[in-house]
N, C-alpha and C positions, 0 to 999 in steps of 0.2 A: 435430429439436429440438436435438440436439447430437451430436457424434461423439467417440469416444475412440480415439486412435491409440496403438499400442504402442511406437513409437520415433520418433526424429527423422527417419529416412529415409522412413517412411510419411507423416509430416507434410509433408515436402518434396514427395513424389509427389502428395499430395492437392492441394497448392497449385500444382502444375505449375511448380516452380522447379528449374532444373537448374544454374544458374551460381553461385548464392549462397544460403546457408541462414541461418537465424536464428543458428546457431552462429558462422558466419563474420562476420556483421554485428556481433555483440557482441564477438568477439575482436579484430576490426579496431578497433572503437571503444575497447576497452581499451588495446590495444598502441600504436596510432598516434595516437589522437585525444585521449583523456581522461586518459591517463597513470595508469590504475588498475593497480597492480601487486600490491597487498596487501589482504586483508580481503574481506568479503562485498560483493556488489552485486546490484541488483535492476533489471533493464532491461526496457523495453517496446518492441515493434516491431509494425508493421502491414504485412501483405502487401497492397500496393495493386496496381492494374492495371499500374502502371509498375515494379513490383518492390518488394522489402522496403524499409521506411523506419524508421529508428530514431526512436521517439517521445521517449524520454528515458532517461537512465541515472542511477539513484539509487545513490550510493556508500555504501550501508549495506544491512542485511539486509531481506528481505521483511517487510512490516509485518503488520497484522492481528492483533496480540497473539500471533503464532506459533500461531494456532489450527490452521493447516495442518500443524504439525509431526508430530503422530501419523500423519496420512495419508502425509506424505512418507516417514517412517521405514518405514511398512508397504510403500510402493511400492518403495523401494530395498532393503529387507531389513535396515534397521538404522540409517541415518543420514539427517540432514537438513542444511539450511544452518546450523543452530545448532551441531550437533556439528562440522561441517566447519570452521566459523569458529574454534572453539576449537583444532582441530587445526592450522590454518594459522598461527594467532597464537602458539601455545605449544608444540606438539608436532609438529615437522616430519616425524618418521618416520611418524606416523599419516596426515598429509596426503599423503605420498608413496604410501601404500597405497590411497588413494581412487582409484576409476576416473576417467578423464578426463571421462566423462559417466555419467549414471545407467544402471542396468541396463536391458537391453532383451531380452525383454519385461519389464514390471514384475512384481513379486511379487503385486500386487493391483490393483484398480481403485477409483477414488474421485473425488469431486467435492464442491464446496461449493455449496449451493443458497441463494441470497439470497431471503428471503421478502418478499412484497409484500402490500399491503392494498388491497382494492377497496371498503372501507367505512370509516366513521369512528364514533367514540364513545368513551365512558369504559369501560375494560375492567373487567368484573366477574369473569370466569373465563377461563382459558386452556386449554380441553380439548384443542385441537389440538396443543399442545406435548407433552402426555402421549401422544397417539397417535403422534406422530413418534418418540418414544423407543422405541416398540415395533416400529418397522420393522426388517426383517432386516439392513439395511445401515447403521443408525444408529450414528454414532460420537460426535457431540457437538452441542449446541445453544448458540448464542450469541445473546443478545437483550438489548435495553434496555427491554423492555416488562415492567411489573409490574401487579398488580391496582391499579386506580386511575389507570393511565396513559391519557392522551388520545391515541388513535390516529387518524391522518388518512390520506387517500389517499396511496399511495406514488407519488412522481413523480421520486425520485432516490435515491441511496444513503443520504442522511441520513434520509429518511422511510421506509426499509425497516423491517421489524418483526423482523429477526433473520436468522440464517443457520443452516442445518443441514449438518453435515459427514457425508457418506456414504462408506462403504468396504465392499467385498465382493469376494471372488475372482471372482464371476460378474458380468460386465457387464450381463446381462439383469436381474438383481436390482436393480441400481442404477437402470436405466432405469425399471423398474416403480415403484420407490419414489419417484423424481423425479416421474413422472406422477401418482402419488397425491398428493404434496405440492401440485402445481399444481392438481389437482382440488379439494383442500381449500380452496385460496385462492379459487377461483372462486365457491363458495357460502358463503364466510365461515365455514368450519368451524373456524377457529383460535381465535376469541374469542366470548364472549358479552358484550354491553354493558349498562351500566346505563341508557343512553339508549334512547329509543323506536326500534324497528326502522325501518329505512328501505330504500328500494330500493338495490340495489348499482349505483348510478349511476357512470359512468366519466367524470368531467369532464375538460376540457382541462387540460394540465399548467400552462399559464401562468395559468389561473384559480386554481390551488392555490398556485403558487410566489409570486405577487404578490398583495398585499392587494387586495381587491375594488375595482374602479373603478366609476364610475356606470353605465356600459354597455359593451357589447362594442366599440364604436367607440373608446372611450377606451383599451381594452387594445391594440387593433391600431394605432391612430393617435393617441397621446396628444397629439402636438403640434397636430394639427388641432383637437382639442377645446378647446385653450387651457388645459387643466389638466395640470400636470406629473405624471409617474408617481410613485407612492409608492415608498418603498424596499422592497427585497426582504425577505420575512419571515425568510429564513434564507440565510446564506452559508457559514458554517463549521460543520464537524461538531461542534466543541466546544460548540455550542449544544444538542446533543442530550443525552439522559440517559446516565448512566453505564452501562457494559455489565455484564451478568451472564452467566456461563457455567455451563450445567448439563451436567455430564459424565455419560456413560452409566454406569449402575450394573451393567450386565450384561456389560461388556467389561473385566474386571479385568486381562487380559493386556496391555491397552494402557496401564495405569497402574501400571507397575512401581515398586518402591521406589527412592528416591534413594540410589545407591551411589557412593561415591568411587572413581574409577578410579585404577589404579596408573600412576605416571609414572616417567620415568627421571631426573628432576631433583628437587632438594629444593624442591618447589613451595611448601612452607609458609613459606619465606623470601622468596617472590617475590610481586609485586603487579602486577595488570593494571589500567590506568586505562581506564574506559569513559566517554566524553563523552556526556552526556545519555542515560542508560540508561532508556528507557521502551518500552512495547510489546514487540516482539521483542527489543529490547536487554536487557530484564530476563531473557528466556530465556537469552541468551548469558551474562549475568552469573551466572545460576544454574548453567549448565553449567561455567563456569570455577571457581566455588566448589566444585562437586562433585569437581573434579579436584585439590583441595587448595590452590589458589592463593588469595591475598587479592584482593579487588576494591575499587577506589576509584572512587567516583562523582564525576565532574567536571561541574559544571553551567555552561553558557554563561550569561553575565550577563543576557541578556534572556529566558531560558527561563521559561515561565509556571509559577507555583506549582502550578496544577492538574495540569499534565502531569507534574510530578515525582512525583505519586502514581499515575500511570497504570501500574499493575503488573497484569499478567494474573492472574486468579484461579488459573490453573493453576500459577503460580509461587509465589504466597503471599508471605510476608514475606521480604525480602532484608536481610541484615546486611552493610553495607559497613564496611570497616576505617576509612574516613574519607569525608567528603563535603566537596568543595572547590568554591568558586565562582570562575569565570574572573576574573582581574585585568585591569587596563587594558592590559597588554602581554603578549606571549607569554613574554618573559623572566621577568616577575613571576609569571605563572601557573606556569611551570616551577619557580620557587623555592618556591611554595606547595605544589605537588605533592610535591616532594622533602621538604619539611618535614613534611608529613602522613604520608609513607611512613616516615619515621624510619629504623629499622634495616633495613627491607625494601628489596629491590632492585626497581626498576620495570623490567619486562621487556616491556611492551606498552602501546600507547595506541591505541584504536580508537573509532569512532563507534558510539554506541548507538542513534542515530536520525538523521533527516534534519538536524535543527538542529545536531547536533554534528559534521558532516562537516568543515567548514572548520577548526575549532579542532583537531580530532583530527589533521588533516594537518599543520597548522603546528606543533603541540606535539610530535608524534612526530618530525618532521624536526629540530626544535631539540634534542630529547633524544637524537638519533642512534639512534632505534629503527627498527624496520621501518616504512616509511612510503610514502605515495603522493606526498608532497612538495607543494610550493607552486609548481611551475613553471606550473601552471594554478591561479591563485589562488582561484577560486571554482567548484568543480566542481558546486555546486548550481544554478548559473545555467543554466536551460533554454535560454535564447537563445544563450548562448555555446556550449553543447553542439552546437546545430544548425550554428553557424558553423564549428566545428571539423570536424564531419562533412562539410560542404559543401566545405571547403578540401581535403579528401582525395579529392574527386571522387565521394563517395557521395550517394545520394538523400537530400535533406534536406527538412524541412518549410518551406514558404513562410511567412514571418513578418515581424513588425515589433514593436518593443517600445520602451518609454520611460516616464518618470515624468510626462510632459506629453502631453495628448491630441493636440496638434499633431504629435507624433512618430509617431503611428500613424494619423492621420486619413486620409492618402492611401491607405494599405493597406486600411483599412476601406471606402473608397469604391470601390476597384477589384477587390478580391478577391471571388470568388463566395461567396455565403452558403449554408449557415451557416458561422460563424467561431468558433473556440475562443478564449476569453479566460481567463487565469489569472495568478496572481502569478508573477513570473519565478523565484522560489524556492519554489514551491508544495510542500507536503508532502501526499502522498496526493491526495485530491480537493478539498481545501479551497480555496474560491474559484473553482474551475473551472466555467465555464458555456458552453454552446453557444448562441450568439446568432444570430438569424435576420434581423435588420434592423440598419441603421446606428444607428437611435435606441436600440435595445436594447443594442447594443455600447457606445455612448457612455455610457449610463446605468450599465452594469456596470463600465466602466472607472472611473468616478467613485466607485462604491461600493467597489471594491477599494482605491483610493488613500486612502480614508478609514478603511479597516478594519485591524484587528489580526490578524496571522497566528495560526494555531491554536497554534503553539509559542511565541508571544510575539514582540513587536516589530512595527513597522509594515511595510506592504507597500512595498518599495523601488521597484518599477516593475511594469508590467503587460505581459504577452506576448500578442500576438494572432497566431494561427496558422491555417493552412488546416485544414479538417476532412478528415481522412484516412478513406477508406472501404475496408474490407477486414477480414479476420480479424486479430485482435490477439493476439499472443503475449507471454508474460512469461517471461524466462529468469533464473534465479537462479544466480549463480556464487559461488565462493570462490577467492581467488587468494593465491599466495605467491611473492614474487620473480619476478613476471611469468608464472608458471605458472597458467593459468586452468582450473578444473574446473567443469563444468556439473553442478549438483546436482539441478536440477529445471527442467522446462519446463511452463508452464501456458497455457491459452487462455481468453479471455473470450468469453462468449456474451451479447450485449447486445440489448435489444429495447425496444419501446415499452410504456408502462404508463400507464393512466389518461389517455391523450391526450398525455402528455409525450413529446417526441421522443427518439430514441436519443441518449444523451449520450456524452461523451468519456471515455475511460479508465475510471476506477472509478465514474463517475457514472451508468452505466446503471441504470435503475430496477430491472430484474430481470436479473441475470446469473449465470452459473455459472462458477466457476474450477476447472478440473480438469486433471489431468496428461495430457500427450500420451504 
């Protein structure tokens, strides 16, 4: 079902790779290709039959509201990417003391179990959640389901019903708890519904994702029927409910008090600017505040109002010294930041999320702070990333992209299916879809070009890529002046659910993310 490796070398042996490792892939992409020299990063690679292939590099911290942070700290013995980012940005002596890679073996074992639903209905009670909290390895539960929520069959990440974080010194305990959770899912032991009980039928994924057509022929061959396909029911995760996190009440040692750390500088007179602080970016903001620094929130001009309130419950209320909105030019934005800072000295400018990467690079360069610069003007561009990787002679993803369908049409006609379609500047899994036919790909291309990105703004263009088969790894780094330190490595376990095919990256209907 899954495997847990104790260190990178074991992972490499398991995958039978002797010439290049995930570490070298990411460090080459950092140093030679993407120009990432400072701050946190979150990269993904798949070990294919022809060798490791970089999927994408996100020049910001690991997302997911930082729910993995307690687990990461337990695995390493006290630090995660959040703490390491504050070290790299503000306190270099602490960054220097961090190991080049995480401890091996780890101090504990753990994983995140994404919960799936094999039934539908209006939730009356949630007894399964209370049972999960009593598991020996339970750490936390994150879910968007409340009493009264309409639950549907799970066919992707957006239709999942929550995730359970497990941690325990004994791997066998985690395996048993995971098997128990999966058993609870199979007989619908998580919820009781107000609606009439029904058979736990497992429909085809396309029947759930797309609004019902007149018959199966229309689903498989809509053009032959003469009736155009209806739009997809859901594209972006922002359509889903707000998340609620229930923390364990029996693990007080994991929820220590917020204590300001001693620093070697007069932090109270200094301010760090975080561009679009949401999700894990809020965790970084909180960590910097704990160290005595001021924090200024800088919002990009197209950033959605809803995402500005996306603060993890584990963080609580954040008090920024000021909130500034991006101006028309970088120079004007710098002036606004300095004006808001007043008597305080601006000492850092970093991205708090995917949408803030480009502005953080441009502004930090203009302000002559530690920066990744603008030599590569748009590090969020997934198409550009692959072109840079290929130019260095590394295995790259076959792809085509553009704002007009004619620019990708030939690729969609010649590339073997399935094919992955996603916004060229996608954040997380928003808009990502695995398409199995030319007609399906064309339909999704048009949907994306008419859609708004989850963080705000229109989709600039669509990227079509080959579907990579193999084990997928995620490597979290933190860098300072070109020194890259691996703070955690994770692996995805993806599988089919309710007839929906295995999806790309984070779209797997049921996957586990756990440390190697």
